[in-house]
N, C-alpha and C positions, 0 to 999 in steps of 0.2 A: 314741264312734265305732264301737261294735259293733252290727252289724245285729241287729234284733229277730228272735226266733224265734216262729213262729206258735203261739199257745197251744193250738190244736186238735191240734197235732202231739205224738205221743208220742215224745220225743227221748231218745236215748242216745248218749254220746260214743264214737266209734269210734277216732279218731286225732287226736292233737295234734302238730303238726310245727312246730318253730322254724325259721324260714327268713329270707330277706333279700329285700327288694323288688328286682325286676329293672330298675327304671326309672332314676330320676335319680341323680346323683352323691352324694346324701346317704347312700344305701344303708341305709335304715331297717330295723331288725330287727322281726320279727313272728312270731306264731303263727297257723297256719291249722288250725282244728279242724273235722274232718268230723263231721257229725251225721247219724244215720239217723233218718228220720221218715216218717210216713204222712199224706198229705193226700188226703182223699176216696178213700181206698182205694189210692191210687197211691204206691208206695214210691219215694223218691228221696233223694239226698244233698243236704244243705244245708251251708253252711260259715260258721263264725264266724272273723273275722279281728281280731286284737288286736295293738296295738303292744307291743313288749318294751322296757323301759328300756335305754338304751344311751348312749354318750358323744356321739353325733352328734345324733340327733333326740330323745333323751330319752324315747323311747316313743311319740312322735307318729307318725301316719300320715296321708297325704293320700288323696284319693279314688282315685287310681291304685293306690296300694299296697293299699288296702282291697279292690280288685277285680282284682288281678293274677292271682289263681288262676283267674279265669274264662277267660282265654285259654289257660292251661296245661291246663285241663280241657275245652277246646272240642272239639266234634265235628268241627271243621274241621282238627284236627291231622293232619299227615302221619304215617302209621303204617307205611308200607312204601316201599322205594326205588322210584323211577319211572324209566322209560327211554322215550325217544320212538321210537315205531314207526308208520310210515305217517302221520306228522304228529301223532300223539296220544301223550300221556304215559300209560303203562300200568304196572301193578305188575310189579316184577321181584324178583330175589333179591339179597342182598348179594354173594354170590360172583360173580354175573354182572356187576353194575354195577362192582364193584371191578376185575375183570379188564378190562372194557370201558374204564374210565377209564385204566387203565395202558396198554392197547394204544393208545388214541387219543393220550394225552399223548406216549408214546414215538414214535409215528409222526410227530406234528407236529414234535417236536424233531429227529428224524432228517432230516426234510425241510427244516426252516427254521431250525434252531439252537435252543440251550437257551432263549434269551430270547424265543422265540415264545410262551411260556406266561406268563400273569399270575396273580397271587394277590391277591384283594381281601377284606380282613377287616373287622372291626367293633369299635366301641368299647364294646360290651356283652358281649363275650366275656370269660371269666375270664382272669386272668393266665396260668394254665397253658396255655390254648388260644392266647392271643395269642403267648406265647413259642414254643409248638410250631409255630404257623403260620409264624413267621419262620424257624424251623429247617427246616420242611418245604419252604418256597420255596427256601432257599439250599442245602440238602443233599439233600432228597428229590427236588426238581425241578432244582436247579442254575440257577435263573433269578434275575436281578436285579430283576425286576418284581414288587414287592409293596408295597402301601400299603393304606390302610383309610379308613373313613368318618370317623374321628376327625380326618382332615385338614381336614374341614369344620367341626370343632368347636373344637379347642384349638390349632391350629398357630400362629396369630398370637400368642397369649399365651405359648405354649411357647417359641417362637423369641425373643420379646422378653425373657422372663425369663432365658433362657440368655445372651443378649447382654448384658443389663444387670447381672444378678446372678451369672452363671456357672452357674446351675442353674434348671431349670424344675420347680416344684411348684405345684399349684393354689393353695393358700393358704400364705403365709409365717407364718401365725399359727394358733392353735387356734380352733375355733368358739366355745369358751367365753370367748375374749377379746373377742368382739363387744360384749357389754354394757359393756365397760370403755372403749370408744371414745367420745370427746366430739364427734366429727364423722365422718360416714360418707358417702363419695361412691359412689353406685351408678350406674355408667355403662353403659348398654346392657344392663342385667340386670333381668329381671322376676321376682324371687324369689317373689313372692306366687303366681304361677301355675306357675313352672317348678321351684321347690324350696320349696313352701309350708311344709314342716315346719321350715324354718329361720326363718320369719318371726317366731316368738316371741323369737328372739335380738335382732332389731332393735326389736321392741316394748319389750323390756326395756331396750335401750340408750336409747330415747326416754324411758322412765320415769326413767332415770338422768340425763337432761338432754342427751342427744346431739342434735345438729343433723344431720338427714338430707337429703342432696341427691340427687335422682334426675335423671339425664340420659337423655332418651328422647324421640323425636318424638311419642309417644302418651302420654296420661295413663293409664297402666296401673294395675292394682290396687296395684302397688308404689309408683307415683308418688302414689297416694292416701294413703300414710302419710308422705310427705315433708314437710319444712318448706319446701323450695324445689324446684320442678320446672323444670329447664332444658329447654325443648322444642326441642332442637337439630335443625337441618336435616340429614337423612341425608347422610353423606359428609364432615361437617365436625367430627368428633370431635377429631381431632388439633389442629386450629386452636383449638377451644374449650379444650383442655388448655393450649395455648400462651398464650392470653389469661389464663387463671387463673394460669399460672406467672409471667407478667410482672407481674400485679397483686400477687402475693405478694412478688416481688422489690422492686417499687416501694414496698410497704408496710413493707419491712424485716423480713418474717416468716420469713426463711430461717435455718437453723441452721448458722452458719458453722463452729462447732466440728466438727460431724458431717461437713460437706462437706470440711473440710480433712483430717480424720483418716481418712475411710473412702471417699472417692469421688475421681474425677477427671473433668475435662471441664466443670466448672461455668462457668469463664470463657468458654469458647466459646459456651455456651448464653446467657449474659448478652449477649454481643456479637450473637448471632443475633436476640435479642428486642429489642435496644435501640431499633431504629427502627420497631418495630411501631406501626401506626396502630390503636389500640384500637377506636375507633368503627367504622372500616371493617371490621375483622376481626369484630367482633360482628355487624355487618349481614350478613356472609357466613354466619355461623352461624344467622341468623334469630332472635337473642335480644337483648333490651335489655342494653346494657353494664352498667347498674346491677345487674341480676340476676346477671350473671357476677361483678361486684365483690363482691356479697353472698356468693356461694359461695366465692370466693377468700379473703376475709377470715375466713369461718367455718372453712375448712379450715386456713388458715395460722396462725391464732391459737389453735387448739384444743390443749390439753395432750396429748391422744392422738387419733389420727385414722387412718382406713383408707380405701383406695381399692379398689373391686372393679369388675371389668369382666366382660362376657360377650359373647355373639355380636353384640349391637347395635354394639359398637365393633370387634369382631374380624373379623366376616365382611365385610370390605371389602378393596378392592385396596390400601389402605394400612393394613390392620389391624395389621400388625406395628409400623409406625411409630406408629400411634395409641396402642397400648398403651405403647410406650416413652415417648411424650410424657406420658402419665398417670403413668408411673413417675418422671419428672422431679419431679413434685409430691411424691412419697413421699420421694425422696432429698433434695430441697432443704430439707424440713422435718424431716428425721431421723426420720420416723415409720415406723420399721421395726426389728425385732429387740427390741421391748419389748412388754409386755402392753398390749393395747388399741390396737396399732398394726400396720401392715403393708399388704401388697397381696394381693389374692385374685382369681384367675380362676375364676369360678363355672362349673365343668364341667357340661356338659349330659348326657352319656351316663353310664350306670351305672358303667362302668369306663373312662371317658374318661382318667383319670389313669394307671392301671396299664396300660391298653391301648397307650399310646404309649411305655412305658418299656422294653419287652423284645423289640423286634425286628419289630413289625408295620409300622413306618414304613420308607419307602424308604431312608433314610439312617442307620438305627439298628441296633445290635446290643444284646443284653440288658444291663440295668443302665444304660441311657441312654448306652451307648458309641456311638462314631461308626464307621460302616462304612468310612470313608475314613482312619481313623487306624490306622497299621500296628501299634502296640502293642495297640490294642483288638482288631483282627482276630486277632492272634497269640494273645491271651489266650482269646478265645471259641473259636477253632479248637482250642486245647489242651483245653478242656472238652469239645468235641464230638468230639475225636479225629480231626481232619482237618488237612490241610496248609492253612495260611493262604492260600496262593495259589489254592486251589480255591474259596474263597468268592467269590461274585460281587460286583461293585462296587455302587455306588449306582444305584438305579432312578429312577423319576419319581413325581410325586404322583398322587393318585387320579384327578383329572379328566384329567391328562395321559395316564394309562393308557387312559382312554376314547378320547382322541384317537388313541393308537397302535392301539387296537382298530379304530377307524373307518378308519385308514389300512392296516389288515391287517398291521401289523408285529407285533401280538399276535394270534394266531389261535386260541389256546385259553385259556379263563379259568376259574379256580376261585374261586367266591364263597362266603364263609362268614359268616353273621351280618350280612348287609347287603343293601340293596335299591337298587343304584346307578341303576336305571332311573328311580327317583323322586327320589333324593337329590342327584344331580348337577345342576349348572347346565346350561343349553343342552340340555335333554332330547332334543330332536329328533336332535341329533348322536349322543347316547348310544344311543338306540333304533336308529338306522340302523347304528351300529357293532356292537351286539350281534347284530343280524340277519345281519351279515356273518361272524360268528365261524364257524370250522369246528367248534368244540366248546365248549359251555358247560355247566359243572357248578355247581349251586347246592345248598348245604346250608342247610336252614331248617326251622322248625317248621311253616310254612304255605306254601301255594302263593302266594308273593308275586308282585308284578308282574314281577320279574326271573325268578323260578322258572318262571313260565308260558312264558318264552322258552327255557328250558334244554333240553338234550339228555338230561341226567340230573339228577334231584332226589333229594337224600339227606335222610331225616328225622332230625332231631336232638332231643336232650332239652331240656326247659324248666327253668326255675329251681327248680321243686319236685323235679326228678328228678336233677340233676347236682350235683357237688361241686367246689368250687374257691374260690380267693381272688379278691377284688376290692378295689380301692384307691379310697377315697372322695375327695371333693374336697379334704380337708385332709391327704392323704397317709397316711391310716390304713389299713393292710391288714387286711381282715376275712375270716373264713372262713365260707362258706355251705355247710352240710352237705346231703347228699342226704337227701330225706325219703321219697319214694315211688318204686316201680319205674318204669322207662321204659314208655310205652304202646306196644303193637304191637311193631314191629321197630326203633323209634327207637334210635339209638346216641348216646353222648356224642361231641361234636365232635372231641375229642382222639383218641378211639378210631378214628374215621373216618380221620383223618390218618395214624395208625399203620398202618392196614390198607392204605391206598393206597401209602404209602412202602414197606411190606414187599413188596407186589406188584411194585413197581418196582425191587426188588433192594437196598433200603436198610434192610432189617430190623434190622441191627445198631445203627443209630442211633436206632431208634424202638421199643425193647423196654420199653415202659411198661405197667404193669398197673393203675395208679391215678393219679388227679390228684396225690396226694401225692408219688408218685415223680417226676412231672414238676416239681413245685414244688421238690423237693430239688435237681434239676439246675439249675433257674432260680436258686436261691439261690447255687449255685456259680458260675454264669455271670455273675451280677450282682455278685459279690464284688469289692469295690474300685472299683466304678463309682459314678457320681453317684447313681443309684437303687440303693443297696446293700440287698438283702434278705437277706443271708447270715445274719444273726442271728435271722431270723423262722422259726419252725417251726409246723407244724400243732398240735403239743402246746401250744406257747406261746399260739397264737391261741385255742385252746379254753379255756385257763385265763385269759388276760388280756383276751379279748374285743376285740382290736384292737391293732395296734402300728404306730407311725409309722415310715416310712423317712426318712432313712438309718438302718439298724440293722446295724452292721458285725459284731456278735458277739452270741452268745446271752446274754451278761452285760449288754448295754446295753438300754435301754428304748425307744430311738428318739427322734427329735427332732420335737416338735410346733411349738414356736416357733423358727424358724430365723433365721440371720443376726444373732444377738445380739452377736457379737464380730467376725465377719469374713464377707465374702461368699465365694462359691465360686470366683472367679477366682484364679489363681495368686498374685497380689499381695494378695489379700484385699479388694480395693476394688471398688466398683460404678461403673458408667459412666453419666454423663449423655449425653443425646442432643441434639445441637445441629442436626442436619439438619432442614430444614423439610419438611413434607409438603404437597403441593399440594391434597390433598382430592379431591373429585369433584363436578363440576357439568356434566353433559352433557345436560341436558334441552334440548328444541328446540321449535319451533312444532308440528312433527308429533307429537312425544312430549313433552308438557309436564309430565308428572307423574313423581314418584319412587316406584318400587315397592320396598317393603321387606317382609321376611317374618319369621316367628317362630313361637312355640308358643302353644297354648291348654292350659288346665289338664287336660282329660280325656284328651288324646292324647300320644303319644310318637313322635318321629322320623317315619318314613313311615307309621305307623299299622298296620304288619303285625300287631302284638300287640293294641293297644288297640281296633282296629276289630273284633276278635273277642271283646271284652268287652261284653255287652249293656248293662250299666249305664253304662259309659263312652261307648259308641256313642250311647246315647239322649241324652246331654248335648250332643253335636255330631254330627249326622247327615251334614252336608255342609259343604263348604268355603264361604268367604265372603270378601268384600273390604270392609274398612272405609274409608270416605271421608267427608270433612267435608261438612256440609250445603251450604256455598257451592260446593264442587267438584261435588257432586251436581246442584245447580241449573244450574251452568254446562254440564254435560254431559247435562242432561235425564234424570237417573236418579232413579227412585223407590226408596224403601226397600223391600227385600225382592225386587226383581225380578232376573232373570238379566241378567248383563252379560258383556261380553268385554273382557279386558285384553290389550293387544297391545304388544309391543316389536319391535325390528328382528329379534329372534331367533325369535319365535313368539308364540302366544297361548294363553290358557286361559279357561275359562268358569266363573263362580261366581255366587252370589247377593250382592246388595249389602246392606251394613249402614251406614246413614247415622248417623255419630256425631260429636259435637262435640269429642271428646277427642283428635282427631288433627289434625295440621297440614293446612292447605289444599292444600299442594303434594305431599302424601304419600298413598300407598295402602298399606294393610297387609293381607297375606294369610297365613294359617297354612300350614305346610309339610307337613301330615300326610296329604295326599291325593294319589293318583296319577291317571292317566287324563286326561280333559279338565279336571279341577279342579286339576291339578298346577301350582303357581306357578312351578316351574322350567322350564316351557315358555317362559317369557318372561325368565328371568334370563340374565345375560350371562356369557360364558366367560373374561373377563379374570381373571388371577391376580395375587396379591400377589407382587412380585419376590423377596421374602425367604423367605416360608414357603409360597407356592403356594396360599394360601387364595383361593377364588373370591369375587367381589364380590356375594354374595347380597343385601346390604342396599341396593344402589343399582343400579337399572336405569331407564332412561328409557322411559316407557310412555304410552299413551293408553287411554281407557276409553269404552265406548259401551254403551247399553242393547240388549238382544236382545228385540225384540218384533215381532209380525206387522204391527201398524199404528202 
């Protein structure tokens, strides 16, 4: 997987840097080697990227990791602070912009109250920055309004895990356990394109005899490796899990010993499912009952089994309950806490796990503590040296912050490591709201769609230039070292937070000189919490190359396989979920199709980074909609032509791709483009009542060709 070097080039190695991919949650390790060469007399740098053996990806890299350096070294990088004058963003100095931010934030709070400011973070920020961003919001600004784009990624699985197990961690097992499973259910996760360096684990499981079941409305690359593909109708995942659960109960494949010793609520679940009409329920899911029966028996009768979910299940307005219904399968069969068994939420963002553990979320304090728990507030306040009463209360979720912006209840917004004008549902409302802001500050590497709307833009360092820890999908904390100096006047994001806080009179709380100093405070703030990092140090990370949390002391090694003996609830038991979920089915004659969205291999999130990589951009230059040939014929759409997709909330324009591997009632559109190609111009704003996840995967739409004649 190493790029070839032109033989005509006289090459000499200048620098070899070990680093870590900035993209998905596997967090593959790599070296980036700079080579000096001459081609036709022109000197320029070339780069060789190679995977480094590690416990997660075992040295593998995907195309995104191989080319991540291209965005970090892009000529489009922001190199200086920008400030808006006469409608244009122009170069300024750090001293001027920091003073200006402090003045504007202070003025807004004096005029409208502390909570008129909002802070919007990201799931790719390091643990240190995520931690400091929470502290910055609550002490530096004194506002309760902070949330982040991870709300759109992991909130359904996180809240479900907390409710059922008493703890949220992406995987309850180690990646190395996957080949030991004899049945694997992959529900709404396209690992082959989203986490491709994990695919060999599943191939190895197949070689060992595992039966793989993929649940997805499309025949994805991941479905291509499956023994059974259940092509579920979007919005019906919870019902599908219930059908499987009833079939497992009816077949007598439940583990009564495990249920009696380690869970509660099974009897209520049995009663809820007793009267289910299986044929009718299967028809609602759009799947033959015998296919579902085959899946249920394969899972229920396997000696070792795993269930994994991702955004396909979770990004729905019943995503929280859908995950809990899949967790019923895990508990009923006792497939957890043992090698080759467990549940996994396949995290999308690079630090989707760590980013939600230390205070970026509206309801959380460091260590996965609750901001509404008096003991938690008192402990964190003692670490920070403030009165617990001075800490703001619970805020609102990411999209709800955008609604408050639109209503002008939030008048100043600080955005770091995110692009909300593309990633939020119901984008028209978000755009209108951001235009209403009195003051918008964006910290980013590039002039993103959101940064173009800002009053101040702050240049930050990229993954090659900053240092910090990230936590991968299996709960393993990893250290990414700084390799090269920051370009131009770009600063580390944590440094920016410290400077603004100091200018606003809070310097005593933000006297950090390095990422390691921040991490050491994070360790103390997380101590004794659910996500306990206290025993993890930079020195240990350099030596041990990654440590699982919880790790309560420097003498412990951390826990990879969790729930072997007890769950994290006070009584040690896990909870079954008996409440039915209605699912979603709101298509109509006017909007007869279901719009769902997702990822493609070359791109990441809203594309701010990957669109700056020539190699990745060349693989997918523009957005598209996948639709079935029967659907295309019904709507008179030809393959490759421009079409408009419209819902009651808005419309977007993309090219068509006619494919047989998608359901006839479903359209699929990637999420990586802004502007008129932004799928979120048509997504709906309804939120999951438990976790506030938007329903990205289900919107009623229609489609029409765009042609002159």
